[in-house]
N, C-alpha and C positions, 0 to 999 in steps of 0.2 A: 438815488437812491444808496442805501447801505448796503454789500453784498459780503463784506464780512464784518464780523466783530469781535473783539476780542475783551473778555473777563477774568482776569487775575483774581485770587479769591485767598484772602490774605487770613482767613479766619476770625475776623473784627466783625461788628454788629450789622454793619452796613451790607457783607456781603448777601444776604437774605434777600432784600430791597432789592438790590443792584441786579443780582440773578432774574427775578422777577422781571425787571425794567428790558434786560438784555434778552432774552424770550419772547418775549411781546413783540419787541422790535424786530428780532430774526423774524417772528412770523409775518407782522406787518413787510417786510420789505425783501421778503424771498431772499435772508443773508444765511448765510453758514456762521455758525457762533463756534469759537475756542475757548473752552474754559480752562483756567490752569489752577490745580493745587499748589499751591507756592508752598516747598520745603526750604528754608532759611536755614541752613548747616554752619555750626560754629569752622571756623578756621583750623585747621588738622595743627594738633599740639605735635611736634618731635619730642620722642624720649631721650630724657638726659644721657641715657647709655647709648644711643645710637640714631638710625635714622629710620626707627620703625616708629608709627605714627603712635602716640600715648594712646591706652587700652580706655579711658577715660572718654577720650572724643568716640574711636571708635562706637563705644555703646550709644553715644551719644545720636552720632549720626544713624546707628541701627532702628533707635529708636524712634528719631523722627523719619525716616521714611517709612516706617510700618503704621505710623499714625498718617502720612503722608497717604497710604495706600487706603488705610480704613474708612480714611475721608472721600478720598475718590471713589470709593465702592458708593457709598450714601449721594455721591453725586451723582453718578451715573444712575443709578435706582430712580433721583429725581427728574434726571432728563429724559428719562425711557419713556415718561409718557407725552414727550412733547413730540410734535408732528415735523418738527423742524428740522434741518441739518444741523450737526451738531458733532465738537470730537471735544474729549475732556482727557485730561491728562496731570501726572503728576512733573512738576519743575521743580527741578533743587536748583537751589544756588548756593556755590562755596568759593569761588574766588570772586565774584562781583556780589554786592546785596542783590538781595530779593527785588527791590523794587528796581533796579536797574536792568536785571534780567527778565523782566516782565514786559519792560518797556522796551528791548531788544526783541523780543515774540511778537511784539507790533507795527513789525516794518511793513509788514505787506497786509494792513487791515486799513477799513476805512474809519473806524469807530472803538475807542477803548471805553469800556462802560467797569466805571472802578466805584465801591462802596463807601461811604465817608462816612465823618465822623461829626459829631456837634459838640461846640463847646472846645475849649484852648488846655484839653488833657493830657496827661500822660498818655492814657489807652490813645489820644487821638495820632500821637505822632507818626505811627507806623503806617495807618492812611495814608495821612499826608505826605510823606515820605515817595508812597506809591505814585499819588500824584503829580509830585513835584518831575519824579525820572519821565513818567509817561507822555507829561507838557511840555515836557525840555528835550527828553530826549528820543522819544517815540516816533516825530514828524506828524502825529494824529491828533485830533481833538478828542479831548477826554468828555466825558458825562460822568458828573459825580453824582450818587443815588445816596442821600442822607438816611441814616437807620429811621423804620419807623415813620417814615414820611407818606402812607400810603400813594404811592406813583399811580399815574395815568397814562396808560398808552393805548390810542394816540393819545397825545399830546397836544388837546385840542385849543388852548390858552396859553399864549408863550409872549415873555418880554424881552423885548432887546434893550440890553442897558447899553445904549449908545455915547463912544465918543470916535472923535475924529483920529482914530488910530489905525496903528497896525493890526494892533491885536484884537481888538473890536470888529476890525474888516473881516480880517481872517475867520472870527468865529464864525459872523453873518452869513461868510459862502459855507463853511465846513457845516454850518447847520440846515443848509438848503431844504437837504432829505427831511428834516422833522418839519420844518416853517410851509413845508409842501399839503400835509397834513392837516396842519392848523387852520381851524376857524376865526381864529380873533388872534391880533399880531399887532403889539406896541413898541413901538418905535420911544423909548425911554430917554430922557435927557435928563440927568439933573444939575442943577445952576448949584457951584461947588462957590462961587464967589469971584472964580479967578478971570472974567472977563471975558472969557472964551466963548466967541458963539458958535454952538454946533449945529443949529436948526439948516444952515446951508445944505452943510454935509449930512446930516438927518434925514433932510426932503430927497437928496439924491438919493438918497440909500432906499429909502421907500420908490423913487421910479424903476431903481434898477429892482429891488424886487417883485414891483408892477410887472418887469418883462420876463419874470420866472411861476407868474402866476398867483401870485400871495400879495395880498392887498394886505397892509398896516396903516395902522393910525400914530399921528403923531402926538406924543404926552411930553411936555414942558414941569419940572417941577424943580423948587427952590431947595437946596438942602436944607437951610436953615440952620440951627443948632446942632443939626443931627449929620451923620455920614453919609457919605453918597450911596455905599451897602446898603445900610439901613434902611435909608428913603427906597431906593430899588428892593428890596426885600417885603417892606411897608406897602409898598404897591403892588407887589406881586400876589401878596395875600388876601389885600382887600379885594380883588380882583379876579383869584379864584384863577389866579395862573396855575399851571402844570409844569410850566419851565420856564428858566431862565437863562437866558446866553449872553455872553461876557467875555469879553478879552482878559488873558489870564497873562499878571507880570510885565505890564506894563515899564514898570521899575525894577531894578533887581530886586530877585526874592530875597536877599538879607535883608537888603534896605526897608521892604514892605513889612518884614515880619518883625524888625525892629524897631522902625516906626511907624508902620500902622500903613495899610493902603487896601482898596478894594477886595483885592483877589484874598488876602488874609482875611480880611472880615466877613466874604461872602463863606468861603471856608469854614469858619468858626460858627457863622450863622445860620447858615441856609437849611431853611428846612422842607424845601423841594429842591427836585434837580435840578443841578446848573449844568449848562455847557461850556467850557470853554475849550480857548485854543491862544496858542502863543505865536 
């Protein structure tokens, strides 16, 4: 069971659905939910005639802090109707980026929930930075909830995007509290034509899941002309999945973003929640 959840709010479209999923998961697991209203303060500028901060910077910081407090008041009003245990506060980022500050707040949490973004757009850059920081620096699994995805909790139909890698194995272990409430679990292997036989490891994984009381089915598909991520999402949609579980960044993040990779494509195209671990 997850007992401590963290939700950083970055002011983007995915925040609303992420908040819904986080509150429902907290209720389901009897967990404490910590919500952070992130305020990203620009670095202080030094006045050219001395060491005093530039007046424009001071004013900008004041306005951002006031806006953060206004958002916090609205958030607390929204959470006041919940029966879960929660805490909400403004978290300022000055000397580190807001995504990295949020990741450090997750050191004592079981799961980070984040609002995602669909498409490879300029607006999607900030949510992706929160994702990368949480995935690489928090030590937690990261559940990304795309905007307007109509999420379902408990997540009864789950797809595991299986590859015999450390990242995928970690993702499955970290997702066990979610798998425990699922009614249907598919271990999906996409053959990308590289000649790697993933079925033996997948069958062992299914035995491992059965020891945890999770019955899973083996599914193998050929990638064909599509990417692995495209085939995973196609299968998930056709089967009405509520969640995909996947390893995050089996290659370096820079390589995947420059040359393509399953994590990058899932982040861009997923229209349902995806749990990642690294």
